[in-house]
C-alpha positions, -999 to 999 in steps of 0.1 A, spaced: 0 0 0 13 35 -9 17 59 19 7 95 16 32 120 31 22 150 51 26 172 19 1 149 1 26 132 -21 24 94 -26 50 68 -24 70 81 6 62 76 42 55 107 63 85 124 79 80 133 115 110 157 117 96 184 94 70 210 102 48 223 74 57 259 66 28 283 62 27 318 48 39 332 82 68 308 88 80 306 51 107 333 56 121 313 85 123 280 65 136 298 34 165 314 54 173 280 70 175 264 36 201 291 28 220 284 60 207 314 81 189 311 115 162 337 121 145 349 152 116 374 159 124 406 179 98 428 194 100 465 186 80 474 218 99 455 245 131 447 226 131 410 235 138 382 210 117 350 209 117 317 192 97 297 179 84 323 153 51 339 163 31 369 150 31 386 184 56 390 212 50 363 239 65 387 265 44 419 261 19 407 234 28 434 209 24 427 172 54 450 165 77 420 158 102 416 129 126 390 116 162 392 127 192 371 118 206 352 148 243 348 155 240 310 155 257 308 189 241 290 218 249 271 250 235 237 259 207 238 285 195 203 286 195 171 264 185 134 262 199 106 242 173 86 222 183 50 215 151 38 198 125 55 176 105 38 150 92 69 132 109 79 100 136 92 96 146 89 133 152 51 132 181 57 108 197 83 132 197 64 166 213 72 189 205 109 185 205 138 209 174 161 212 183 192 231 172 226 244 197 254 238 200 289 250 205 311 220 230 340 224 201 364 218 182 350 248 155 327 237 155 289 243 152 266 213 144 229 209 168 213 185 191 184 179 228 181 186 250 166 159 287 159 157 289 154 195 297 124 216 268 122 241 291 110 268 311 143 267 281 167 269 279 192 298 253 220 305 268 252 293 287 237 263 292 263 237 274 255 204 270 268 169 242 263 145 245 239 115 219 229 90 207 195 79 184 195 49 173 230 57 166 224 94 187 241 121 206 217 143 235 225 166 270 211 171 298 219 196 317 251 188 349 233 198 356 196 197 344 177 228 367 155 249 
């Protein structure tokens, strides 16, 4: 039986690692495909936020704009997944989902790549990388 993917195409199983861009988030995903990480910054209170929203989650202002992030972050927390049957995660195990603190302030859920899970420490300096147009993070310096 042919599977239908989340974008309606047939023949490929759905992928559970991809959100569906809409008109609002399209600039974010287009920038990521070009190797740039974007945030939203509020013109009223000055705070940055992530995930992209049409309003500021801090002061509720709608005066928010896109801004290029530095791509620097520190590791806040992580886990190591050894089993996942959903595509494409099964081909990646073990993998490291993580929460990082971006240099601009917001926390972001992501995946760590190019890192030995046994060498991770909270506060580890990270830099953004991109896998198939999706931002992921890797250690800024080699780990032990």
